[in-house]
N, CA, C and O atoms as CSV, one atom per row, in Angstrom:
chain,resi,resn,atom,element,x,y,z
A,1,MET,N,N,94.522,90.369,110.003
A,1,MET,CA,C,94.241,88.958,110.134
A,1,MET,C,C,95.506,88.188,109.790
A,1,MET,O,O,96.150,88.460,108.776
A,2,THR,N,N,95.854,87.249,110.615
A,2,THR,CA,C,97.024,86.406,110.376
A,2,THR,C,C,96.639,85.235,109.492
A,2,THR,O,O,95.607,84.595,109.695
A,3,ILE,N,N,97.479,84.967,108.516
A,3,ILE,CA,C,97.200,83.923,107.518
A,3,ILE,C,C,98.196,82.777,107.656
A,3,ILE,O,O,99.399,82.994,107.799
A,4,TYR,N,N,97.672,81.557,107.611
A,4,TYR,CA,C,98.484,80.378,107.335
A,4,TYR,C,C,97.652,79.571,106.366
A,4,TYR,O,O,96.691,78.915,106.767
A,5,SER,N,N,98.007,79.612,105.104
A,5,SER,CA,C,97.186,79.011,104.064
A,5,SER,C,C,97.740,77.663,103.628
A,5,SER,O,O,98.818,77.573,103.039
A,6,LYS,N,N,96.975,76.615,103.931
A,6,LYS,CA,C,97.315,75.303,103.384
A,6,LYS,C,C,96.607,75.121,102.047
A,6,LYS,O,O,97.090,74.414,101.162
A,7,GLU,N,N,95.454,75.772,101.919
A,7,GLU,CA,C,94.664,75.652,100.709
A,7,GLU,C,C,93.959,76.989,100.503
A,7,GLU,O,O,93.163,77.399,101.348
A,8,MET,N,N,94.234,77.669,99.405
A,8,MET,CA,C,93.795,79.047,99.196
A,8,MET,C,C,92.285,79.199,99.196
A,8,MET,O,O,91.779,80.227,99.646
A,9,LYS,N,N,91.562,78.229,98.717
A,9,LYS,CA,C,90.099,78.311,98.677
A,9,LYS,C,C,89.532,78.466,100.092
A,9,LYS,O,O,88.641,79.285,100.319
A,10,THR,N,N,90.044,77.687,101.029
A,10,THR,CA,C,89.609,77.761,102.425
A,10,THR,C,C,90.043,79.087,103.056
A,10,THR,O,O,89.276,79.706,103.793
A,11,THR,N,N,91.268,79.518,102.766
A,11,THR,CA,C,91.772,80.789,103.301
A,11,THR,C,C,90.916,81.943,102.807
A,11,THR,O,O,90.532,82.820,103.580
A,12,ARG,N,N,90.624,81.936,101.532
A,12,ARG,CA,C,89.810,83.011,100.940
A,12,ARG,C,C,88.443,83.075,101.608
A,12,ARG,O,O,87.979,84.159,101.959
A,13,ARG,N,N,87.798,81.939,101.787
A,13,ARG,CA,C,86.469,81.898,102.418
A,13,ARG,C,C,86.539,82.420,103.857
A,13,ARG,O,O,85.664,83.169,104.291
A,14,ARG,N,N,87.581,82.023,104.593
A,14,ARG,CA,C,87.746,82.466,105.981
A,14,ARG,C,C,87.895,83.988,106.066
A,14,ARG,O,O,87.268,84.628,106.909
A,15,VAL,N,N,88.720,84.561,105.199
A,15,VAL,CA,C,88.933,86.014,105.196
A,15,VAL,C,C,87.658,86.739,104.764
A,15,VAL,O,O,87.271,87.729,105.386
A,16,GLU,N,N,87.007,86.261,103.714
A,16,GLU,CA,C,85.792,86.923,103.236
A,16,GLU,C,C,84.681,86.870,104.276
A,16,GLU,O,O,83.933,87.836,104.422
A,17,ASP,N,N,84.557,85.766,104.999
A,17,ASP,CA,C,83.567,85.674,106.079
A,17,ASP,C,C,83.866,86.695,107.172
A,17,ASP,O,O,82.947,87.318,107.704
A,18,ALA,N,N,85.126,86.868,107.505
A,18,ALA,CA,C,85.520,87.809,108.557
A,18,ALA,C,C,85.287,89.257,108.147
A,18,ALA,O,O,85.113,90.120,109.008
A,19,MET,N,N,85.280,89.537,106.840
A,19,MET,CA,C,85.173,90.921,106.356
A,19,MET,C,C,83.800,91.274,105.805
A,19,MET,O,O,83.618,92.391,105.320
A,20,LYS,N,N,82.855,90.400,105.857
A,20,LYS,CA,C,81.569,90.627,105.199
A,20,LYS,C,C,81.010,92.027,105.381
A,20,LYS,O,O,80.593,92.650,104.405
A,21,GLU,N,N,80.991,92.530,106.587
A,21,GLU,CA,C,80.366,93.820,106.853
A,21,GLU,C,C,81.366,94.970,106.885
A,21,GLU,O,O,80.956,96.125,106.995
A,22,ASN,N,N,82.634,94.696,106.796
A,22,ASN,CA,C,83.644,95.731,106.993
A,22,ASN,C,C,84.589,95.897,105.811
A,22,ASN,O,O,85.784,96.113,106.016
A,23,ARG,N,N,84.102,95.806,104.604
A,23,ARG,CA,C,84.965,95.880,103.422
A,23,ARG,C,C,85.679,97.221,103.282
A,23,ARG,O,O,86.749,97.278,102.676
A,24,GLU,N,N,85.126,98.287,103.818
A,24,GLU,CA,C,85.732,99.612,103.690
A,24,GLU,C,C,86.697,99.923,104.831
A,24,GLU,O,O,87.425,100.914,104.769
A,25,ASP,N,N,86.714,99.094,105.868
A,25,ASP,CA,C,87.628,99.311,106.987
A,25,ASP,C,C,89.057,98.995,106.566
A,25,ASP,O,O,89.305,98.536,105.452
A,26,CYS,N,N,89.975,99.245,107.462
A,26,CYS,CA,C,91.381,98.923,107.215
A,26,CYS,C,C,91.548,97.413,107.149
A,26,CYS,O,O,91.116,96.692,108.049
A,27,ILE,N,N,92.168,96.946,106.095
A,27,ILE,CA,C,92.410,95.520,105.910
A,27,ILE,C,C,93.913,95.290,105.900
A,27,ILE,O,O,94.638,95.892,105.109
A,28,LEU,N,N,94.371,94.421,106.778
A,28,LEU,CA,C,95.773,94.013,106.827
A,28,LEU,C,C,95.812,92.510,106.980
A,28,LEU,O,O,95.405,91.970,108.009
A,29,LEU,N,N,96.299,91.840,105.961
A,29,LEU,CA,C,96.477,90.394,105.994
A,29,LEU,C,C,97.975,90.140,106.005
A,29,LEU,O,O,98.712,90.758,105.236
A,30,GLY,N,N,98.425,89.261,106.845
A,30,GLY,CA,C,99.845,88.960,106.874
A,30,GLY,C,C,100.096,87.535,107.267
A,30,GLY,O,O,99.424,86.995,108.146
A,31,GLY,N,N,101.068,86.918,106.617
A,31,GLY,CA,C,101.448,85.571,107.002
A,31,GLY,C,C,101.875,84.721,105.832
A,31,GLY,O,O,102.295,85.221,104.788
A,32,ASP,N,N,101.757,83.429,106.029
A,32,ASP,CA,C,102.239,82.415,105.102
A,32,ASP,C,C,101.140,82.045,104.116
A,32,ASP,O,O,100.194,81.338,104.463
A,33,PHE,N,N,101.271,82.529,102.882
A,33,PHE,CA,C,100.294,82.232,101.848
A,33,PHE,C,C,100.654,80.956,101.086
A,33,PHE,O,O,99.864,80.473,100.275
A,34,ASN,N,N,101.851,80.405,101.347
A,34,ASN,CA,C,102.304,79.171,100.703
A,34,ASN,C,C,102.192,79.209,99.183
A,34,ASN,O,O,101.832,78.210,98.559
A,35,GLY,N,N,102.494,80.344,98.594
A,35,GLY,CA,C,102.481,80.470,97.144
A,35,GLY,C,C,103.479,81.519,96.715
A,35,GLY,O,O,103.715,82.496,97.426
A,36,GLU,N,N,104.066,81.313,95.549
A,36,GLU,CA,C,105.029,82.269,95.000
A,36,GLU,C,C,104.330,83.140,93.964
A,36,GLU,O,O,103.680,82.625,93.054
A,37,ILE,N,N,104.463,84.468,94.101
A,37,ILE,CA,C,103.787,85.399,93.185
A,37,ILE,C,C,104.763,86.103,92.248
A,37,ILE,O,O,104.367,86.983,91.483
A,38,GLY,N,N,106.030,85.721,92.306
A,38,GLY,CA,C,107.024,86.325,91.415
A,38,GLY,C,C,107.093,87.822,91.609
A,38,GLY,O,O,107.211,88.303,92.735
A,39,GLU,N,N,107.020,88.567,90.505
A,39,GLU,CA,C,107.100,90.036,90.564
A,39,GLU,C,C,105.730,90.699,90.443
A,39,GLU,O,O,105.640,91.918,90.295
A,40,ARG,N,N,104.662,89.897,90.504
A,40,ARG,CA,C,103.313,90.469,90.434
A,40,ARG,C,C,103.012,91.262,91.701
A,40,ARG,O,O,103.658,91.065,92.730
A,41,GLY,N,N,102.046,92.143,91.625
A,41,GLY,CA,C,101.608,92.864,92.810
A,41,GLY,C,C,102.161,94.265,92.938
A,41,GLY,O,O,102.130,94.836,94.028
A,42,ALA,N,N,102.675,94.847,91.839
A,42,ALA,CA,C,103.159,96.227,91.904
A,42,ALA,C,C,101.982,97.153,92.171
A,42,ALA,O,O,100.859,96.883,91.746
A,43,ARG,N,N,102.238,98.219,92.859
A,43,ARG,CA,C,101.186,99.167,93.234
A,43,ARG,C,C,100.970,100.194,92.132
A,43,ARG,O,O,101.140,101.391,92.364
A,44,ASN,N,N,100.605,99.753,90.954
A,44,ASN,CA,C,100.303,100.654,89.827
A,44,ASN,C,C,101.370,101.717,89.649
A,44,ASN,O,O,101.056,102.893,89.467
A,45,TRP,N,N,102.611,101.314,89.701
A,45,TRP,CA,C,103.718,102.252,89.594
A,45,TRP,C,C,104.409,102.146,88.250
A,45,TRP,O,O,105.622,102.340,88.175
A,46,LYS,N,N,103.688,101.849,87.198
A,46,LYS,CA,C,104.306,101.695,85.877
A,46,LYS,C,C,105.124,102.915,85.499
A,46,LYS,O,O,106.231,102.792,84.974
A,47,GLU,N,N,104.574,104.101,85.770
A,47,GLU,CA,C,105.307,105.310,85.408
A,47,GLU,C,C,106.546,105.516,86.264
A,47,GLU,O,O,107.493,106.162,85.818
A,48,GLU,N,N,106.565,104.984,87.482
A,48,GLU,CA,C,107.721,105.150,88.366
A,48,GLU,C,C,108.780,104.077,88.136
A,48,GLU,O,O,109.973,104.378,88.158
A,49,ARG,N,N,108.375,102.858,87.920
A,49,ARG,CA,C,109.326,101.752,87.808
A,49,ARG,C,C,109.536,101.313,86.370
A,49,ARG,O,O,110.501,100.608,86.073
A,50,GLY,N,N,108.658,101.715,85.485
A,50,GLY,CA,C,108.855,101.397,84.084
A,50,GLY,C,C,108.195,100.123,83.612
A,50,GLY,O,O,107.806,100.052,82.446
A,51,ASP,N,N,108.045,99.097,84.462
A,51,ASP,CA,C,107.507,97.834,83.985
A,51,ASP,C,C,106.332,97.316,84.802
A,51,ASP,O,O,105.791,96.259,84.476
A,52,GLY,N,N,105.920,98.015,85.845
A,52,GLY,CA,C,104.774,97.598,86.647
A,52,GLY,C,C,105.023,96.381,87.512
A,52,GLY,O,O,104.077,95.752,87.986
A,53,LYS,N,N,106.295,96.039,87.725
A,53,LYS,CA,C,106.630,94.872,88.544
A,53,LYS,C,C,107.196,95.312,89.885
A,53,LYS,O,O,107.809,96.372,90.010
A,54,ARG,N,N,106.969,94.459,90.891
A,54,ARG,CA,C,107.586,94.686,92.192
A,54,ARG,C,C,109.040,94.262,92.098
A,54,ARG,O,O,109.400,93.440,91.255
A,55,LYS,N,N,109.865,94.813,92.952
A,55,LYS,CA,C,111.246,94.356,93.056
A,55,LYS,C,C,111.223,93.079,93.885
A,55,LYS,O,O,110.821,93.109,95.049
A,56,SER,N,N,111.642,91.970,93.314
A,56,SER,CA,C,111.585,90.695,94.011
A,56,SER,C,C,112.792,89.829,93.675
A,56,SER,O,O,113.180,89.713,92.512
A,57,LYS,N,N,113.379,89.227,94.695
A,57,LYS,CA,C,114.444,88.247,94.470
A,57,LYS,C,C,113.854,86.971,93.896
A,57,LYS,O,O,114.506,86.268,93.124
A,58,ASP,N,N,112.620,86.675,94.275
A,58,ASP,CA,C,111.953,85.447,93.856
A,58,ASP,C,C,111.164,85.714,92.577
A,58,ASP,O,O,110.107,86.345,92.619
A,59,LYS,N,N,111.665,85.243,91.457
A,59,LYS,CA,C,111.026,85.468,90.160
A,59,LYS,C,C,109.979,84.402,89.840
A,59,LYS,O,O,109.236,84.529,88.866
A,60,MET,N,N,109.922,83.354,90.659
A,60,MET,CA,C,109.016,82.231,90.401
A,60,MET,C,C,107.579,82.590,90.751
A,60,MET,O,O,107.310,83.291,91.726
A,61,GLU,N,N,106.673,82.094,89.934
A,61,GLU,CA,C,105.244,82.189,90.220
A,61,GLU,C,C,104.679,80.793,90.039
A,61,GLU,O,O,104.952,80.129,89.039
A,62,ASN,N,N,103.886,80.348,91.013
A,62,ASN,CA,C,103.276,79.026,90.889
A,62,ASN,C,C,101.763,79.131,91.037
A,62,ASN,O,O,101.234,80.209,91.308
A,63,ALA,N,N,101.066,78.005,90.860
A,63,ALA,CA,C,99.597,77.999,90.921
A,63,ALA,C,C,99.100,78.481,92.274
A,63,ALA,O,O,98.100,79.195,92.349
A,64,GLU,N,N,99.779,78.101,93.332
A,64,GLU,CA,C,99.366,78.529,94.674
A,64,GLU,C,C,99.591,80.024,94.876
A,64,GLU,O,O,98.948,80.618,95.742
A,65,GLY,N,N,100.466,80.644,94.122
A,65,GLY,CA,C,100.669,82.083,94.172
A,65,GLY,C,C,99.708,82.824,93.250
A,65,GLY,O,O,99.323,83.959,93.531
A,66,LYS,N,N,99.323,82.187,92.158
A,66,LYS,CA,C,98.416,82.815,91.201
A,66,LYS,C,C,97.036,83.052,91.824
A,66,LYS,O,O,96.420,84.091,91.589
A,67,ARG,N,N,96.557,82.103,92.606
A,67,ARG,CA,C,95.228,82.238,93.225
A,67,ARG,C,C,95.128,83.450,94.142
A,67,ARG,O,O,94.196,84.239,93.992
A,68,PRO,N,N,96.062,83.632,95.096
A,68,PRO,CA,C,95.926,84.828,95.935
A,68,PRO,C,C,96.136,86.124,95.165
A,68,PRO,O,O,95.541,87.140,95.522
A,69,MET,N,N,96.967,86.127,94.113
A,69,MET,CA,C,97.166,87.351,93.334
A,69,MET,C,C,95.889,87.745,92.605
A,69,MET,O,O,95.564,88.930,92.531
A,70,GLU,N,N,95.167,86.783,92.073
A,70,GLU,CA,C,93.888,87.084,91.422
A,70,GLU,C,C,92.934,87.707,92.436
A,70,GLU,O,O,92.249,88.682,92.128
A,71,TRP,N,N,92.889,87.157,93.621
A,71,TRP,CA,C,92.027,87.628,94.701
A,71,TRP,C,C,92.454,89.028,95.151
A,71,TRP,O,O,91.604,89.894,95.356
A,72,ILE,N,N,93.744,89.253,95.304
A,72,ILE,CA,C,94.289,90.559,95.707
A,72,ILE,C,C,93.925,91.614,94.661
A,72,ILE,O,O,93.474,92.706,95.007
A,73,GLU,N,N,94.119,91.289,93.402
A,73,GLU,CA,C,93.814,92.229,92.318
A,73,GLU,C,C,92.314,92.504,92.219
A,73,GLU,O,O,91.913,93.645,91.986
A,74,GLU,N,N,91.476,91.471,92.392
A,74,GLU,CA,C,90.018,91.634,92.389
A,74,GLU,C,C,89.560,92.665,93.415
A,74,GLU,O,O,88.664,93.466,93.145
A,75,ASN,N,N,90.176,92.640,94.586
A,75,ASN,CA,C,89.777,93.501,95.695
A,75,ASN,C,C,90.484,94.858,95.697
A,75,ASN,O,O,90.164,95.722,96.513
A,76,GLY,N,N,91.440,95.046,94.790
A,76,GLY,CA,C,92.176,96.305,94.750
A,76,GLY,C,C,93.137,96.457,95.921
A,76,GLY,O,O,93.460,97.576,96.319
A,77,TRP,N,N,93.595,95.339,96.473
A,77,TRP,CA,C,94.529,95.357,97.583
A,77,TRP,C,C,95.945,95.489,97.051
A,77,TRP,O,O,96.171,95.420,95.843
A,78,GLU,N,N,96.896,95.679,97.954
A,78,GLU,CA,C,98.292,95.876,97.574
A,78,GLU,C,C,99.198,94.934,98.357
A,78,GLU,O,O,98.925,94.617,99.515
A,79,VAL,N,N,100.273,94.491,97.722
A,79,VAL,CA,C,101.304,93.672,98.368
A,79,VAL,C,C,102.350,94.625,98.933
A,79,VAL,O,O,102.873,95.471,98.208
A,80,LEU,N,N,102.657,94.495,100.213
A,80,LEU,CA,C,103.669,95.348,100.837
A,80,LEU,C,C,105.086,94.913,100.468
A,80,LEU,O,O,105.965,95.754,100.282
A,81,ASN,N,N,105.311,93.597,100.361
A,81,ASN,CA,C,106.644,93.084,100.036
A,81,ASN,C,C,107.142,93.707,98.740
A,81,ASN,O,O,106.446,93.680,97.724
A,82,GLY,N,N,108.345,94.265,98.776
A,82,GLY,CA,C,108.942,94.820,97.573
A,82,GLY,C,C,108.300,96.111,97.092
A,82,GLY,O,O,108.667,96.625,96.035
A,83,ASN,N,N,107.349,96.643,97.849
A,83,ASN,CA,C,106.631,97.861,97.469
A,83,ASN,C,C,106.740,98.969,98.504
A,83,ASN,O,O,106.349,100.102,98.226
A,84,LYS,N,N,107.252,98.677,99.670
A,84,LYS,CA,C,107.303,99.659,100.754
A,84,LYS,C,C,108.726,99.837,101.248
A,84,LYS,O,O,109.554,98.931,101.155
A,85,GLN,N,N,108.992,101.021,101.775
A,85,GLN,CA,C,110.287,101.297,102.398
A,85,GLN,C,C,110.590,100.210,103.422
A,85,GLN,O,O,109.709,99.784,104.168
A,86,GLY,N,N,111.821,99.772,103.451
A,86,GLY,CA,C,112.246,98.710,104.358
A,86,GLY,C,C,112.374,97.368,103.664
A,86,GLY,O,O,113.149,96.514,104.094
A,87,ASP,N,N,111.619,97.177,102.593
A,87,ASP,CA,C,111.706,95.944,101.809
A,87,ASP,C,C,111.636,96.308,100.331
A,87,ASP,O,O,110.922,95.665,99.561
A,88,ASP,N,N,112.364,97.322,99.944
A,88,ASP,CA,C,112.331,97.823,98.574
A,88,ASP,C,C,112.733,96.765,97.546
A,88,ASP,O,O,112.231,96.773,96.422
A,89,GLU,N,N,113.620,95.868,97.918
A,89,GLU,CA,C,114.113,94.843,96.985
A,89,GLU,C,C,113.500,93.470,97.260
A,89,GLU,O,O,113.918,92.485,96.652
A,90,GLU,N,N,112.547,93.383,98.138
A,90,GLU,CA,C,111.888,92.158,98.595
A,90,GLU,C,C,112.874,91.065,98.986
A,90,GLU,O,O,113.476,90.408,98.137
A,91,LYS,N,N,113.017,90.895,100.261
A,91,LYS,CA,C,113.906,89.872,100.815
A,91,LYS,C,C,113.194,88.520,100.877
A,91,LYS,O,O,111.967,88.445,100.811
A,92,TRP,N,N,113.986,87.459,101.004
A,92,TRP,CA,C,113.433,86.112,101.180
A,92,TRP,C,C,112.631,86.079,102.481
A,92,TRP,O,O,112.995,86.745,103.450
A,93,THR,N,N,111.550,85.312,102.506
A,93,THR,CA,C,110.786,85.140,103.749
A,93,THR,C,C,110.824,83.701,104.246
A,93,THR,O,O,110.393,83.412,105.362
A,94,TYR,N,N,111.341,82.798,103.414
A,94,TYR,CA,C,111.445,81.386,103.789
A,94,TYR,C,C,112.829,80.895,103.362
A,94,TYR,O,O,113.200,80.997,102.192
A,95,ILE,N,N,113.581,80.368,104.312
A,95,ILE,CA,C,114.922,79.872,104.018
A,95,ILE,C,C,115.096,78.521,104.710
A,95,ILE,O,O,114.948,78.418,105.928
A,96,ASP,N,N,115.406,77.499,103.936
A,96,ASP,CA,C,115.780,76.213,104.536
A,96,ASP,C,C,117.007,75.679,103.815
A,96,ASP,O,O,117.596,76.392,103.003
A,97,ILE,N,N,117.396,74.474,104.082
A,97,ILE,CA,C,118.615,73.893,103.518
A,97,ILE,C,C,118.541,73.793,101.995
A,97,ILE,O,O,119.549,73.972,101.312
A,98,ARG,N,N,117.360,73.511,101.466
A,98,ARG,CA,C,117.206,73.265,100.032
A,98,ARG,C,C,116.969,74.503,99.189
A,98,ARG,O,O,117.399,74.548,98.037
A,99,TRP,N,N,116.286,75.524,99.740
A,99,TRP,CA,C,115.938,76.666,98.906
A,99,TRP,C,C,115.559,77.895,99.711
A,99,TRP,O,O,115.303,77.825,100.913
A,100,GLU,N,N,115.530,79.021,99.013
A,100,GLU,CA,C,115.083,80.298,99.566
A,100,GLU,C,C,113.968,80.783,98.652
A,100,GLU,O,O,114.055,80.654,97.431
A,101,THR,N,N,112.925,81.338,99.247
A,101,THR,CA,C,111.802,81.815,98.457
A,101,THR,C,C,111.021,82.858,99.239
A,101,THR,O,O,111.363,83.184,100.376
A,102,VAL,N,N,109.978,83.371,98.623
A,102,VAL,CA,C,109.067,84.299,99.286
A,102,VAL,C,C,107.691,83.643,99.298
A,102,VAL,O,O,107.080,83.436,98.250
A,103,LEU,N,N,107.212,83.319,100.499
A,103,LEU,CA,C,105.895,82.708,100.683
A,103,LEU,C,C,105.026,83.524,101.630
A,103,LEU,O,O,103.812,83.331,101.694
A,104,ASP,N,N,105.656,84.439,102.365
A,104,ASP,CA,C,104.973,85.214,103.399
A,104,ASP,C,C,104.818,86.653,102.911
A,104,ASP,O,O,105.778,87.271,102.450
A,105,TYR,N,N,103.606,87.173,103.018
A,105,TYR,CA,C,103.315,88.492,102.466
A,105,TYR,C,C,102.527,89.347,103.449
A,105,TYR,O,O,101.835,88.842,104.333
A,106,GLY,N,N,102.655,90.640,103.269
A,106,GLY,CA,C,101.772,91.604,103.910
A,106,GLY,C,C,100.878,92.163,102.816
A,106,GLY,O,O,101.367,92.607,101.778
A,107,ILE,N,N,99.569,92.142,103.043
A,107,ILE,CA,C,98.587,92.596,102.052
A,107,ILE,C,C,97.700,93.637,102.734
A,107,ILE,O,O,97.222,93.414,103.847
A,108,VAL,N,N,97.480,94.765,102.074
A,108,VAL,CA,C,96.634,95.815,102.652
A,108,VAL,C,C,95.678,96.371,101.603
A,108,VAL,O,O,95.897,96.224,100.401
A,109,ASN,N,N,94.608,97.016,102.085
A,109,ASN,CA,C,93.736,97.750,101.178
A,109,ASN,C,C,94.182,99.200,101.131
A,109,ASN,O,O,95.071,99.601,101.882
A,110,GLU,N,N,93.577,99.987,100.260
A,110,GLU,CA,C,93.973,101.379,100.066
A,110,GLU,C,C,93.817,102.194,101.341
A,110,GLU,O,O,94.586,103.125,101.581
A,111,GLU,N,N,92.838,101.854,102.151
A,111,GLU,CA,C,92.578,102.581,103.390
A,111,GLU,C,C,93.787,102.579,104.328
A,111,GLU,O,O,94.015,103.554,105.045
A,112,ILE,N,N,94.551,101.507,104.327
A,112,ILE,CA,C,95.687,101.427,105.250
A,112,ILE,C,C,97.040,101.669,104.572
A,112,ILE,O,O,98.034,101.903,105.259
A,113,TRP,N,N,97.095,101.617,103.221
A,113,TRP,CA,C,98.366,101.751,102.491
A,113,TRP,C,C,99.190,102.946,102.965
A,113,TRP,O,O,100.371,102.795,103.280
A,114,GLU,N,N,98.588,104.120,103.020
A,114,GLU,CA,C,99.314,105.334,103.395
A,114,GLU,C,C,99.704,105.358,104.870
A,114,GLU,O,O,100.601,106.103,105.265
A,115,ARG,N,N,99.049,104.565,105.665
A,115,ARG,CA,C,99.353,104.530,107.100
A,115,ARG,C,C,100.585,103.684,107.409
A,115,ARG,O,O,101.158,103.788,108.494
A,116,VAL,N,N,100.987,102.857,106.466
A,116,VAL,CA,C,102.155,102.001,106.667
A,116,VAL,C,C,103.404,102.771,106.249
A,116,VAL,O,O,103.569,103.108,105.077
A,117,GLN,N,N,104.267,103.043,107.198
A,117,GLN,CA,C,105.502,103.761,106.906
A,117,GLN,C,C,106.573,102.818,106.383
A,117,GLN,O,O,107.301,103.148,105.447
A,118,GLU,N,N,106.666,101.637,106.998
A,118,GLU,CA,C,107.750,100.719,106.656
A,118,GLU,C,C,107.279,99.284,106.792
A,118,GLU,O,O,106.517,98.952,107.700
A,119,PHE,N,N,107.736,98.438,105.883
A,119,PHE,CA,C,107.475,96.998,105.927
A,119,PHE,C,C,108.832,96.324,105.871
A,119,PHE,O,O,109.642,96.629,104.995
A,120,ARG,N,N,109.087,95.414,106.794
A,120,ARG,CA,C,110.410,94.786,106.790
A,120,ARG,C,C,110.317,93.294,107.060
A,120,ARG,O,O,109.349,92.786,107.626
A,121,ILE,N,N,111.363,92.624,106.629
A,121,ILE,CA,C,111.531,91.198,106.883
A,121,ILE,C,C,112.574,91.072,107.987
A,121,ILE,O,O,113.665,91.633,107.885
A,122,GLY,N,N,112.239,90.338,109.036
A,122,GLY,CA,C,113.131,90.195,110.181
A,122,GLY,C,C,114.250,89.203,109.940
A,122,GLY,O,O,114.423,88.676,108.841
A,123,GLU,N,N,114.992,88.968,110.987
A,123,GLU,CA,C,116.104,88.018,110.946
A,123,GLU,C,C,115.588,86.600,111.168
A,123,GLU,O,O,114.513,86.395,111.731
A,124,ARG,N,N,116.358,85.650,110.725
A,124,ARG,CA,C,116.001,84.250,110.916
A,124,ARG,C,C,116.133,83.887,112.384
A,124,ARG,O,O,117.094,84.271,113.051
A,125,SER,N,N,115.159,83.145,112.876
A,125,SER,CA,C,115.213,82.685,114.270
A,125,SER,C,C,115.036,81.173,114.293
A,125,SER,O,O,115.697,80.467,113.532
A,126,GLU,N,N,114.173,80.673,115.133
A,126,GLU,CA,C,113.981,79.218,115.250
A,126,GLU,C,C,113.240,78.617,114.057
A,126,GLU,O,O,113.333,77.414,113.811
A,127,SER,N,N,112.517,79.436,113.325
A,127,SER,CA,C,111.694,78.963,112.225
A,127,SER,C,C,112.414,79.112,110.890
A,127,SER,O,O,113.367,79.883,110.775
A,128,ASP,N,N,111.959,78.377,109.888
A,128,ASP,CA,C,112.485,78.573,108.535
A,128,ASP,C,C,111.772,79.733,107.847
A,128,ASP,O,O,112.189,80.163,106.771
A,129,HIS,N,N,110.690,80.250,108.463
A,129,HIS,CA,C,110.019,81.457,107.987
A,129,HIS,C,C,110.552,82.644,108.761
A,129,HIS,O,O,110.705,82.578,109.981
A,130,LEU,N,N,110.835,83.733,108.057
A,130,LEU,CA,C,111.308,84.945,108.715
A,130,LEU,C,C,110.109,85.810,109.101
A,130,LEU,O,O,109.053,85.746,108.472
A,131,GLU,N,N,110.288,86.601,110.121
A,131,GLU,CA,C,109.239,87.491,110.604
A,131,GLU,C,C,108.950,88.577,109.564
A,131,GLU,O,O,109.866,89.094,108.924
A,132,ILE,N,N,107.676,88.911,109.405
A,132,ILE,CA,C,107.312,90.086,108.617
A,132,ILE,C,C,106.702,91.089,109.583
A,132,ILE,O,O,105.923,90.719,110.461
A,133,ALA,N,N,107.055,92.356,109.422
A,133,ALA,CA,C,106.589,93.376,110.357
A,133,ALA,C,C,106.386,94.695,109.625
A,133,ALA,O,O,107.000,94.944,108.587
A,134,LEU,N,N,105.523,95.529,110.173
A,134,LEU,CA,C,105.347,96.859,109.603
A,134,LEU,C,C,105.352,97.894,110.708
A,134,LEU,O,O,105.089,97.598,111.874
A,135,ARG,N,N,105.656,99.110,110.307
A,135,ARG,CA,C,105.620,100.237,111.230
A,135,ARG,C,C,104.618,101.235,110.674
A,135,ARG,O,O,104.659,101.603,109.500
A,136,LYS,N,N,103.722,101.658,111.548
A,136,LYS,CA,C,102.678,102.617,111.195
A,136,LYS,C,C,103.225,104.037,111.274
A,136,LYS,O,O,104.066,104.338,112.121
A,137,ARG,N,N,102.744,104.904,110.392
A,137,ARG,CA,C,103.116,106.316,110.431
A,137,ARG,C,C,102.571,106.949,111.698
A,137,ARG,O,O,101.508,106.571,112.189
A,138,LYS,N,N,103.308,107.912,112.218
A,138,LYS,CA,C,102.825,108.694,113.355
A,138,LYS,C,C,102.005,109.845,112.809
A,138,LYS,O,O,102.302,110.368,111.735
A,139,GLY,N,N,100.992,110.236,113.528
A,139,GLY,CA,C,100.167,111.348,113.087
A,139,GLY,C,C,99.210,110.915,111.984
A,139,GLY,O,O,99.060,109.725,111.709
A,140,ARG,N,N,98.572,111.881,111.362
A,140,ARG,CA,C,97.592,111.627,110.322
A,140,ARG,C,C,98.218,111.781,108.946
A,140,ARG,O,O,99.109,112.606,108.744
A,141,THR,N,N,97.745,110.980,108.009
A,141,THR,CA,C,98.262,111.075,106.641
A,141,THR,C,C,97.578,112.233,105.924
A,141,THR,O,O,96.579,112.769,106.404
A,142,GLU,N,N,98.120,112.609,104.782
A,142,GLU,CA,C,97.555,113.677,103.973
A,142,GLU,C,C,96.109,113.362,103.618
A,142,GLU,O,O,95.250,114.242,103.661
A,143,LYS,N,N,95.837,112.103,103.267
A,143,LYS,CA,C,94.486,111.684,102.909
A,143,LYS,C,C,93.541,111.864,104.094
A,143,LYS,O,O,92.414,112.327,103.920
A,144,GLU,N,N,93.988,111.503,105.296
A,144,GLU,CA,C,93.157,111.632,106.490
A,144,GLU,C,C,92.913,113.093,106.847
A,144,GLU,O,O,91.909,113.407,107.486
A,145,MET,N,N,93.819,114.001,106.443
A,145,MET,CA,C,93.658,115.422,106.734
A,145,MET,C,C,92.861,116.137,105.645
A,145,MET,O,O,92.679,117.353,105.700
A,146,GLY,N,N,92.387,115.379,104.656
A,146,GLY,CA,C,91.558,115.981,103.615
A,146,GLY,C,C,92.293,116.276,102.331
A,146,GLY,O,O,91.702,116.829,101.403
A,147,GLY,N,N,93.567,115.925,102.245
A,147,GLY,CA,C,94.339,116.154,101.019
A,147,GLY,C,C,94.335,114.934,100.144
A,147,GLY,O,O,93.701,113.933,100.476
A,148,GLY,N,N,95.041,114.999,99.014
A,148,GLY,CA,C,95.338,113.918,98.091
A,148,GLY,C,C,94.369,112.870,97.924
A,148,GLY,O,O,94.593,111.940,97.149
């Protein structure tokens, strides 16, 4: 589902309505959440990274970022930015004359996490928002084959 959030309460209701019957299916949300989440959203990698934080250039967290993070954590979803190959250090997703920040995110549930091979931030084009894209793994994952 593509996101453009002017107000998180409305965005949340729209997504939840769309998923009512399919909570266990693959969930991929991507787009402009209009909120800064700082380094929150690590994929439970405390033992791997030491501090449980995502790698992020944008250290700021604001109220508009706090709301979607609470929702993401409630649902057990994961932030792809700064957590997946291709965006290991989390690149800026919004650049204009005054500032650079991260407002655009890829969010997935556990069902699709292993299927995503790479998440990347594209080059700047006509917009002040940069493209976010992912590449799916070829073949079946270990989980799909009955492992892990």
